[in-house]
N, C-alpha and C positions, 0 to 999 in steps of 0.2 A: 466051397465058402460063398458066405452069404453078400447079396449085394454092397448093406455098409462096413463091414471089414473091408470089401473089395476098395471104395472111395476113399478109407482109412489109409491103405496099400496104396494106392494113386500118390494120394495126397506128400504123405509123407516122402514118398519115391519122388516127388518132381518139386515138393520145396528143396530136396537135395541137390538141385540141379545133376542129378544123374540119367536122365532121362534123353535121350532113347539110348538105354544104360543095354539093353539088350543087342543092342545094334554095334556096341566096342566091346563087349563079350569075348567077341569073336579073336581080340587081340591078345585076349589073357593065357597066359601060362598055370595060372595057379587060382584054386577056386579054394576062399578060404566057408565054411559053416558053422557060424554059430549060437549056438540054442538056450535056451533060458529060462525059468517060471520068472512072472512076478514076482513081486512081495507080497504078502497076504493086505488087503486093502488098496494098493497101486491098479487103477486103471489104466487101460487104453490109451486113453489122454495121455498121460502122466507119464508112461512109457515111449508114444512116440513123441511125446516133448523132453525127457530126458533122450533119443536117441537123435532125434534130427541138429542138435548143432552136435556133433561127433560124426555123425554125415557128414557134414555139411564143411566140417577140417581135413574128415578126411578128404573128401573131395579135390582140395587143392593139391593133391599129392596128382602127378600124372599116371604114375603106378596103380592105382586106384581106378580102374577103368567100367566100375558096372556095381550098383548092389543094388537088393532088393532087400525086405523087411517083411516082415507075414507075423501072422497072431493066429495061432491054430486052434479047431474049436476047443482042444483039453487044456486054453490056454500055454499053451508052448510057443514061448519065441523064436522065429528063424531066422536069421542076417545069412546070404547070400553075397559075396562080396569074392570081386574077380579081380585078380593083380597081374601084372606083368611081368612082376622081377620079386623071387620067392623074400632073396634079402632085403629088399626095399619093404615088403611090408612086414617079415621081423623087430624089423628096426622101427615102423611107423607104430605097430602094433605096442610096441614097447614103450614109444613114447605118448604113445594115446594116453597112457594111466596115469599121467604125470599134467596132462591138459588141464585147466580147472575146469572144461566142457564136460569132462568124466566125470565131475565131483555131483552129478545127477542125476544117475547111473544109479548109484547103489542102492540110494535109498526107495528106488524104482524094478530094480532086475534084483532077483537072487542068485548072485552071483554063485552059492553052493550048490546050486543045478548048469550053471553055464559048462559046459562043454563045446570046443575047438576041433576039426578038424581042418588043412591043408593038405590041402589031393593035385595032383600035379594033374594039368589037363591032357588028354589022351586025344583027343578029338571034339571037332567043333567045329558045328554043320553053322551054315549062314543064314541069315530068318528069311535069305530073299532063295533059298532053294542051291547053293551052289557046293 
């Protein structure tokens, strides 16, 4: 990942108030991986601008303990969310579709390319080596 993309990732991550996210990811029981392509003509700034208010609102729930968002070299966007409760995750994801904050996403993300995996976490390693 080039330095500009790293800075964009850090700016988005810190703007969501979920950093230091990885410290809390150890509490998670479910990892959700979401990928999508941007709409034609949507640049990085417009995608991150559309994702930021959604991340901020999701960050208000104590069951979402960490989130990372990145843009890959092929233009694929990846979000990795760490949740402490699968039922709450499913409920919040369903509710999110009705939030006003979600309204900007269809204009910048090609939702036909959206793929989602929700995986139970089998093991977690602490950042401090524990």
